[in-house]
Every structure is written in structure tokens, then in C-alpha cells.
C-alpha positions as CSV (number, residue, x, y, z in Angstrom):
1,M,187.3,189.9,-8.5
2,D,187.5,186.9,-6.1
3,L,190.2,184.7,-7.4
4,S,189.3,182.2,-4.8
5,S,185.9,181.4,-6.0
6,T,187.2,181.3,-9.6
7,K,187.2,177.6,-10.5
8,A,188.1,177.8,-14.1
9,F,190.7,180.1,-16.0
10,P,190.9,180.4,-19.9
11,Q,192.8,177.8,-21.6
12,Y,196.5,178.5,-22.9
13,D,198.2,177.1,-25.8
14,S,201.6,177.2,-24.4
15,A,202.8,175.2,-21.3
16,P,202.8,177.0,-17.9
17,E,206.1,179.0,-16.7
18,M,207.9,178.2,-13.8
19,T,210.1,181.1,-12.8
20,E,212.5,181.6,-10.1
21,I,213.5,185.0,-8.8
22,V,216.7,185.4,-6.8
23,A,217.3,188.6,-4.9
24,L,218.7,190.2,-1.9
25,Q,216.2,191.5,0.6
26,R,215.7,195.4,0.4
27,S,216.5,195.1,-3.6
28,G,213.1,196.2,-4.8
29,H,212.3,192.7,-6.3
30,H,208.7,192.9,-4.7
31,A,207.9,195.7,-6.9
32,F,209.6,193.9,-10.0
33,I,207.4,190.7,-9.2
34,A,204.1,193.0,-9.0
35,W,205.0,194.5,-12.0
36,L,205.7,191.5,-14.0
37,C,202.9,189.4,-12.7
38,G,200.4,192.5,-13.0
39,W,201.2,192.7,-16.8
40,K,200.8,188.9,-17.5
41,S,197.3,187.8,-19.0
42,R,197.9,184.2,-17.4
43,P,197.4,184.3,-13.5
44,T,200.4,183.5,-11.4
45,L,200.6,181.6,-8.2
46,F,203.3,183.3,-6.3
47,I,205.3,181.4,-3.5
48,N,207.0,184.1,-1.3
49,N,210.2,183.4,1.0
50,V,210.7,179.5,-0.2
51,L,213.6,178.0,1.9
52,P,215.6,175.8,0.0
53,Y,216.1,172.9,2.2
54,D,212.9,171.1,1.5
55,A,210.7,171.2,-1.5
56,S,207.4,170.4,0.3
57,H,207.8,173.4,2.6
58,Y,207.0,176.7,0.9
59,G,206.2,179.9,2.1
60,Q,203.3,182.4,1.7
61,L,201.1,181.7,-1.2
62,I,199.3,184.4,-3.2
63,T,197.6,184.9,-6.5
64,Y,198.3,187.6,-8.9
65,H,196.1,188.2,-12.0
66,E,196.5,191.3,-13.9
67,D,195.9,194.1,-11.2
68,Q,194.1,191.8,-8.7
69,I,196.0,190.0,-5.6
70,N,194.5,187.3,-3.5
71,H,196.2,186.3,-0.2
72,K,193.9,183.8,0.6
73,S,193.2,181.8,-2.8
74,L,194.4,178.3,-3.3
75,S,195.2,177.8,0.3
76,E,194.7,174.1,-0.1
77,Y,198.1,173.9,-1.9
78,K,200.0,174.5,1.4
79,H,199.3,170.9,2.5
80,D,200.4,169.3,-0.8
81,S,203.4,170.9,-2.7
82,S,202.8,168.5,-5.5
83,L,199.7,170.3,-6.4
84,V,201.5,173.5,-6.8
85,L,203.9,172.0,-9.3
86,M,201.4,169.7,-11.2
87,Q,198.5,172.1,-11.7
88,N,198.6,173.9,-15.4
89,E,196.2,176.8,-14.9
90,H,198.7,179.2,-13.4
91,D,202.1,180.1,-14.0
92,I,204.3,179.5,-11.0
93,M,206.7,182.0,-9.5
94,M,209.1,181.2,-6.5
95,N,210.9,183.8,-4.5
96,F,214.4,182.9,-3.2
97,E,215.3,185.9,-0.9
98,G,218.8,186.2,-0.2
99,R,219.4,182.2,-0.4
100,S,222.5,180.5,-1.5
101,T,222.8,179.6,-5.0
102,K,224.5,176.4,-4.0
103,N,221.2,175.3,-1.9
104,I,219.0,176.7,-4.8
105,K,220.7,174.4,-7.0
106,K,220.2,171.3,-4.9
107,F,216.5,172.5,-4.5
108,N,215.9,172.4,-8.2
109,S,217.6,168.9,-8.7
110,G,214.7,167.6,-6.8
111,L,212.1,169.4,-9.0
112,S,213.4,168.2,-12.4
113,Q,210.4,166.1,-13.2
114,Y,208.2,169.4,-13.0
115,I,210.8,171.6,-14.3
116,E,210.9,169.7,-17.5
117,K,207.2,169.9,-18.3
118,K,207.1,173.8,-17.9
119,N,208.7,176.8,-19.4
120,F,211.5,177.2,-16.6
121,R,213.8,180.2,-15.8
122,C,215.9,181.5,-12.9
123,I,216.1,185.0,-12.7
124,L,218.7,187.1,-10.6
125,F,217.5,190.5,-9.8
126,L,220.1,192.9,-8.6
127,R,220.0,196.4,-7.0
128,D,223.1,198.5,-7.2
129,P,225.2,197.6,-4.1
130,L,225.4,201.2,-2.9
131,N,221.8,201.5,-2.2
132,N,221.1,198.0,-1.5
133,F,223.6,197.9,1.3
134,S,222.1,201.3,2.7
135,S,218.6,199.8,3.0
136,L,219.8,196.5,4.6
137,T,222.0,198.5,7.3
138,K,219.0,200.9,7.7
139,K,216.5,198.4,8.4
140,N,215.8,197.9,12.2
141,A,215.5,194.6,13.8
142,K,214.8,193.1,17.1
143,S,218.1,193.3,18.4
144,I,221.5,194.8,17.2
145,Y,222.8,191.5,16.7
146,K,220.1,190.5,14.4
147,K,220.5,193.6,12.7
148,Y,224.1,192.8,11.9
149,L,223.8,189.5,11.3
150,N,221.1,189.7,8.7
151,A,222.9,192.7,7.0
152,F,225.8,191.0,6.5
153,Y,224.3,187.8,5.5
154,Q,222.6,189.4,2.8
155,V,225.9,191.4,1.9
156,S,227.5,188.0,1.7
157,R,225.1,186.5,-0.7
158,F,225.9,189.6,-3.2
159,C,229.3,188.3,-3.1
160,D,228.2,185.0,-4.0
161,Y,225.5,186.0,-6.7
162,V,228.4,188.3,-8.5
163,A,230.7,185.2,-8.3
164,D,228.0,182.9,-9.8
165,L,227.3,185.3,-12.5
166,Q,231.4,185.3,-13.5
167,K,231.3,181.4,-13.4
168,S,227.9,181.6,-15.6
169,N,230.0,183.8,-18.0
170,A,232.8,181.5,-18.0
171,G,230.6,178.6,-19.1
172,S,230.3,176.6,-15.7
173,G,227.7,175.9,-13.2
174,K,224.9,178.1,-14.6
175,L,222.1,178.9,-12.5
176,F,220.6,182.2,-13.7
177,H,219.0,182.2,-17.0
178,E,218.6,186.1,-16.9
179,T,219.9,189.1,-15.0
180,I,217.6,191.9,-14.3
181,L,218.9,195.3,-13.0
182,F,216.6,197.5,-10.6
183,T,217.9,200.9,-12.0
184,P,217.3,200.5,-15.8
185,W,214.1,198.7,-15.0
186,Q,213.1,201.8,-13.0
187,L,214.3,204.3,-15.3
188,D,214.4,203.3,-18.7
189,E,211.2,202.6,-20.7
190,N,213.1,201.0,-23.3
191,Y,214.5,198.4,-21.0
192,R,211.1,197.6,-19.7
193,R,209.6,197.2,-23.4
194,I,212.4,194.7,-24.1
195,L,211.6,192.7,-21.0
196,A,207.7,192.9,-21.7
197,T,208.4,191.5,-25.3
198,K,210.9,188.7,-23.6
199,F,208.3,187.7,-21.1
200,G,205.0,188.4,-23.4
201,L,203.5,190.9,-21.1
202,D,200.6,193.4,-21.8
203,G,202.2,196.6,-20.9
204,I,205.3,198.3,-19.5
205,D,204.2,200.9,-17.0
206,L,205.3,200.8,-13.4
207,K,202.8,199.7,-10.8
208,R,202.3,202.1,-7.9
209,S,201.1,199.6,-5.4
210,V,203.4,196.6,-3.8
211,S,202.2,193.5,-2.1
212,A,202.5,193.5,1.5
213,F,205.1,190.9,1.5
214,G,207.4,193.6,-0.1
215,G,207.7,195.3,3.5
216,G,207.9,198.8,2.1
217,S,210.8,200.7,2.5
218,S,213.4,200.9,5.0
219,F,213.5,204.5,4.9
220,Q,209.9,205.5,4.4
221,G,207.9,202.5,5.8
222,V,205.0,200.7,4.2
223,G,203.5,203.8,2.7
224,F,206.6,204.0,0.2
225,D,205.1,204.8,-3.4
226,P,207.5,203.7,-6.0
227,L,206.6,206.0,-8.4
228,K,206.2,209.1,-6.4
229,D,209.7,208.5,-4.5
230,Q,211.5,207.2,-7.6
231,Q,214.0,209.7,-7.4
232,N,214.9,209.0,-3.8
233,L,215.5,205.3,-4.5
234,F,219.1,206.1,-5.9
235,T,220.3,208.1,-3.2
236,R,219.7,206.2,-0.1
237,W,223.4,205.7,0.5
238,K,223.9,209.3,0.9
239,E,221.7,209.1,4.2
240,M,224.0,206.4,5.4
241,R,227.6,207.5,4.4
242,H,228.4,208.6,7.9
243,D,226.9,205.1,9.5
244,P,229.9,203.3,11.0
245,F,228.3,199.8,10.2
246,F,227.4,200.8,6.6
247,L,231.0,201.9,6.1
248,S,232.2,199.0,7.6
249,L,231.2,196.6,4.6
250,F,233.6,198.3,2.6
251,L,236.4,197.4,4.6
252,S,235.9,193.8,3.7
253,D,238.2,192.9,0.6
254,R,235.7,190.0,-0.5
255,V,232.9,192.7,-0.7
256,M,235.1,195.3,-2.5
257,H,236.1,192.7,-5.0
258,A,232.3,191.8,-5.6
259,I,231.5,195.4,-6.1
260,E,234.1,196.0,-8.4
261,V,233.0,193.0,-10.6
262,Y,229.4,194.5,-10.4
263,Y,230.4,197.8,-11.8
264,S,232.5,196.3,-14.4
265,M,229.3,194.7,-15.7
266,F,226.7,196.9,-15.3
267,G,228.3,200.2,-14.2
268,A,227.3,201.8,-17.6
269,V,223.6,201.9,-16.5
270,E,224.0,203.1,-12.8
271,T,224.1,206.5,-11.3
272,E,227.1,206.2,-9.1
273,G,230.5,204.1,-9.5
274,M,233.6,202.8,-8.2
275,L,234.9,206.4,-7.5
276,T,232.1,206.6,-4.9
277,V,232.9,203.4,-3.3
278,R,236.5,204.1,-3.1
279,D,235.7,207.5,-1.2
280,L,233.4,205.3,1.1
281,R,236.3,202.9,1.7
282,G,238.6,205.7,2.6
283,A,235.9,207.1,5.1
284,A,235.6,203.9,6.7
285,E,239.5,203.4,7.1
286,R,239.5,206.7,9.0
287,N,236.4,206.0,11.1
288,P,237.5,203.9,14.2
289,E,233.9,202.5,15.0
290,A,233.8,201.4,11.3
291,V,237.2,199.5,11.8
292,Q,235.7,198.0,15.1
293,Y,232.6,196.8,13.3
294,H,234.8,195.2,10.6
295,W,236.8,193.2,13.1
296,I,234.3,192.1,15.4
297,W,231.3,191.7,13.1
298,I,232.5,191.4,9.1
299,E,235.4,189.1,9.8
300,T,233.3,186.8,12.0
301,F,230.6,186.5,9.6
302,E,233.0,186.1,6.6
303,S,234.9,183.2,8.4
304,S,231.3,181.6,8.9
305,R,229.9,181.3,5.4
306,E,229.8,177.7,5.6
307,I,227.8,177.6,8.6
308,F,225.3,180.1,7.2
309,D,224.8,177.6,4.2
310,A,224.4,174.7,6.5
311,A,221.8,176.6,8.6
312,E,219.8,177.6,5.7
313,R,219.6,174.1,4.1
314,N,219.1,172.0,7.4
315,K,215.5,170.8,7.9
316,I,215.4,170.6,11.7
317,R,214.9,173.9,13.2
318,F,216.9,173.0,16.5
319,V,219.9,172.5,14.3
320,R,219.5,175.8,12.5
321,R,219.2,177.5,15.8
322,F,222.5,175.7,17.2
323,L,224.5,177.0,14.3
324,R,223.2,180.5,14.4
325,A,224.2,180.2,18.2
326,C,227.7,179.1,17.0
327,I,228.3,182.3,15.0
328,K,227.1,184.5,17.8
329,A,229.4,182.7,20.2
330,K,232.4,183.6,17.7
331,T,231.1,187.4,17.5
332,T,230.9,187.7,21.4
333,T,234.3,186.3,21.9
334,R,235.9,188.7,19.4
335,L,233.8,191.6,21.1
336,L,235.3,190.5,24.6
337,F,238.8,190.7,23.0
338,Y,238.6,193.7,20.9
339,R,241.5,196.2,21.3
340,P,241.4,199.3,19.4
341,Q,244.4,199.6,16.9
């Protein structure tokens, strides 16, 4: 089925949906998006990797319709973002991958005229921190610096998301309308049935294929099969439990607090808990290389959170590069002056 040649879709009684997915990289959310869109009867215009600094700048555009995926359809929308938001034949789904909640809120304030005319929801998709962090630290990058920068950037966002959930529960600054967890979505058929009823889906079975935008698995590459390899999704952390950079994340008090809050909220549905996390922190404290990573990299990145946010929302590429260079300079200075304890 070639969606690009399809001029008209069936008429629907309800207004189209506009859904935002907020998730970390390596959280498995692309598999969830494929499942959600694949079981919807209405075609979905999926906008991947949205940058929350400019409502007119969208990432990759593809169309989901049942089990069909078209990477080339609706390319004309790339030149006029208002067409994406004004059209009523497709539902709209935006993917904010590891983006600041503060910046997403500002982004949404510029879309109010469109949001009011559609069924709008913002979904936070979370994978358990042990396996999400292990996939982030396992992921390869062009340089060691970029690998560490990206990993902690995402871990820092995890802390932000958990803090935002706490504020939402307290009744202030609510961004997320729904929180969906990777573990029960994968393992619990009844959990998927509840979601299917809530979102009006036609089925609940997990999908085998994931769009190339998903990037595959850090551990197994793009050939990863979510169903065949399901049992391995919850033991990734064991393959990284001796890795110094992975361990160094647990030396951060801010990260540990966020993990504690996560397990206090959702620990009942997870396969591991705080006992394992505390064991990893103890191993990190006994590992000199992990302590070094924490002092040089983690503390630098934690003190640079405002710079991260500024770089993410700035429209000028040169400014974004300059801000990132400032972080790199701070890291290099610490590296030069590091003295083992």
C-alpha cells in the first residue's frame, strides 16, 4: 500500500488526536510508538525527533497506517509546519526524545491554537532506570566525550521527568497526562488491554518490526526483535554492572534520589528494585575508575544543566555549539586537575 498516492482517507466522527511522546533515548519507546500507531484505525502522521526550540522545525516525517509505514509520504509538510497541524485526515504524534520539560512547555504554548481543536495528550514513557542507563552507557558514539555527554544528558533528563511527575502529583505544573511504563507494557497483557481501551486500539499484540528511526538495540544492533529477545530486555544492566562509567552514575546523589522516587512509584511492576541499585552504588564507591568518572564527568554535567537547556532551545546553531563547547572546556579542566583520592 503506497500511502503517498492515497488522496483521501475515511471520514471520522471525532476530532483528530495530537499526541506527544516524551521519553529517553534507548527506552524502547519507538517499539511502543509502532505498537500504538499499528493498532489505530486512523492513519497517524509521526514526527520524529522534534526540537522544542522552533515550532516550524520538525524532524523526520513518516506515516503509520495499521501495519504499513511510509517514510516518504507527505513530504510537502516539511516546508510548512502549519499544514501538519491544520490537517484533519491524520492523527499527529510527536516524539520528544530526551528533551527538557521546561522547553516542551514553552513549545506547546506556541501551539495552543491547534491544540484546542484536537484531542491533545502528552505521554511520558519510562523504562526502568537500570536497563535504560545500561543501554545509554553501552551505546557507541563518534568520540568518548560525545558518548559520556549523551549518556549523562539523558540520565539528567530522567531526573527531570521524575521531578516533574512529583510536581504533577502535587497538583502543580502538570505536563504529562499519562505515564506508560515499558515493563508492564511488554510483559502484562492486561496492561496492554487497558491501554488499548483507553486509546481506542483494535488489538493488543506486540509488534515484531520497529521503524528504522528506533535505532535497534545497543546490545544487538538493528536486527533486534522485541518479541524474540524480550527476556533479555530486563537483564541488560547485568552486562554493564562492572563498567566504570555505568557505575559512576549511581554516585550522583541527584540520580540516586530520582531512582528512589521512581521505584517508590513503580517498583511493584519492575523486575529489580532499590536493593540492586544500592549494591551498584557500593560497587561504584569501591571502583577508583568509577569515582574518577564521577568527579570529572558527572559533576561537570550536573553543574551545567542550565547550559544544556539553553543549548536545546536556542535556534542558532553556532550558539548551540558554543554552549556545548563551554561544557567540554569545563570537563577538560577537571580532567587536567584530577587527583586520585
